Steps between C-alpha positions, in 0.01 A plus 500: 500500500313627801614856541851348488719230629795725533755274646578136471830328488775707666820573323857426582605407859142498619399229260800277584433567871133390464610187297733409780214561744276252341778238513569582867143459577478162330807378692357639825174317442668168422729512798230620747681833579294702725591839358377426146168693518631810689766519240270465214260764627784748535610430143156563379476821687833625360403398146154675518661820623749496225220448240308794643796725455554382144128539420489868616770586257321330218163654592639856485662432152171351372286784623719766347449313157109526519317769311297760684167320489645172620680679780174663609325159524797350678495771754128468560530127548790541751748336269749791464849496667382703787200296596525143348495204732821288431471169687615145447264237350475230237724297726826677400410814320462875574157620418390847417140553631260801498501657836137600465384136490764333710668567840825372661480209742802418714353196679627264238248567217708782340184686370126479514197664347369817647169435678165635384640594162367472139738466209487398136769350264650682204714328244696546170694802632820526294784587735860565424646243254150405367413278790124468555414557871180435692403594849202607726415865553233678716162466344417878505401716203811710527737202485307329223515809287879506544517137392300576181728797427804275543357243252434232746246229443266499806365153583157596613402153630806500743366730771635377828392597848654422833329455840601641832754225543669596178391190313296461181149410569218597746545550879598171659222302670644331809152353582496287178455135566786413257800729489806465285809702415653495152866581477656596171620750248340675207329175381298501820459879521340476164661729223261675267190334640226658701467477880238233479692287250819430697599136567419559869148639426429209258623243765272652757197448280614144424531402856171680597321289245683183619438536861185716513650727769645839536843527363766775506834457313768767579683587188845602611657493146741769415692527172859414545457300830701180560472248781710706742255794471206263503622353832505838667169568341354192675642595827325843476151375424469152654409636849272767370325259254549141630487279195357151450722459207811673335589482125844597395524582125837478331644599163827444327644842582473420867828306445698734280472641141196341326675366203802386691273310740320320211863394389586374853706789630303570819558556863290224645661495831418855601127449447519148652571701824210746472252244372602289792440799745154548362427121528633491853281795607191329345581164651542662847138622468353187337419699191519322170734649254453443123799590276388585146732602204346741252494359151713686249321603189769351270455159670132513440509618140815317376755224604471414868854514590445505875786287634644792703193722541273379656664157496767573767262663747377167665861431594502797745143470632497390875294181581258701702380691189296376203620566146256542224572589128186622308670466166269225362193700580646805318592293185163336493332841532725637222395223271132557570531875428710456188245249362218737583665787325590302195128386469388860511771607245693706747876526548645239729786705624599654731396261785169588657631400842764776506528869420653452161284771343673741731844357433504356851544140635289520809156336540205642313156504675448158356841375623423628846177293493674190376768546769229528775301204374804287486655603830161517667431126419829395648465723810140384564619138505767588749257685735255222475762241582625695791146551629426120473811420696411744775165339565492264804 
C-alpha cells in the first residue's frame, strides 16, 4: 500500500449512518429533492473528518512498532505522527502521505505535490504486521542512505520531478499550438516510470507527430485522486492553461474498493455527479472531453470480467463527453509482446505492459506508450472532426 490507507469503512453507528445516507441520496435524486447535493456534501465532510481522527490513532500505534532505522526513514520522509499528511483520497479512504513530497490543499483537491521538488520511490519496507509499504522520499543522499539502512529497495528509475505548478513534467507552455489537460490518478501520474515516460509525455509525442505542431499536455495526475478532486484540479488550471482538449482517466477504485467494484458493489451515483460537473465545465467552453478507463492488469493477462468495471462507466457518462476504452489495444500489445518473448526464449510473465516486476499494477514504460498511442489516435480523430465542422 502507498504509505498506508489507514481508514476505510467506519465502524458502528457511523457505518449505519452512511448506509442510510446513500439510500437517502438515491431517494432524493429520484424525487428531485433540491437538498440532496448539499446533504451529501455534508455527509462526506463528516465521514472524512471521522476517518482522519481514526487514522491518527492508527498512525501513532504503527509508528511505535517500527524499529529505529525505519523510524529514522519515516521521520526524514515526513511520515511520522508529528509531520505526516493525513488527507482523504482514493474516493473514500484516508491516505497517509509524506509531507516532504505532498502538501495540503483545501480548495477541493485535498492534497497536491509540492512544486519544484525531486523525489524517488522506495518499496518493500516491512512495516508492522509484515505489510510491505512503498512511498516516495526526497531524492537526497542523506535520505537515500536512511532508506538503505532501513532495508528498503530504491526504485532508481522512478525519479520524479515537479514543476513550479506542482505538477509532474516540464514548465507549462501556454504558447503551444495544441494544449491539453490530462486529469487522473496514479495511472496518469506514472508510478515507477521516469519523467519522460508518463502517459502524458508519451501522448504529447504522439500528437506532435500526428499534427506536426507544438504540443503541451499538462499532467495533473496525482495518486489517490478521484473525479471530485479532478474537477477542482480542472478549475484551477483551465484559465491558466486554456486547453483544446481534456482527458479524464478513471479506474475502478474511483467508485469504491477495487475488488468490491469489480463485483458490482460501487457508488456509481457519486461520481456520476462529479463526472457530470467536469463534462459541464468542458461543454461550456466547447472543449472536447474524452473519458478513458485505465485497463486493469488482471483483465489484460487473464479473463476479461469487465461487466462492472469498466462496463458500467458508459452508463454515467454525459452525452457531451466521448467515452473510449483502450482495452483492445492493450490486449493486442500484450499478445505481440508475449509472442516476441516466447520466440526469444524469455519468460512471458509478468505482463510487459505493467510494473509486475516491481509487484505493482500500474503501467510500465511500454504500457504508457500503448495508452498514448491508443488514446492519441482516438483523440486526433475527435480534434480533426471538430476542426472540419468549424470550417465555413
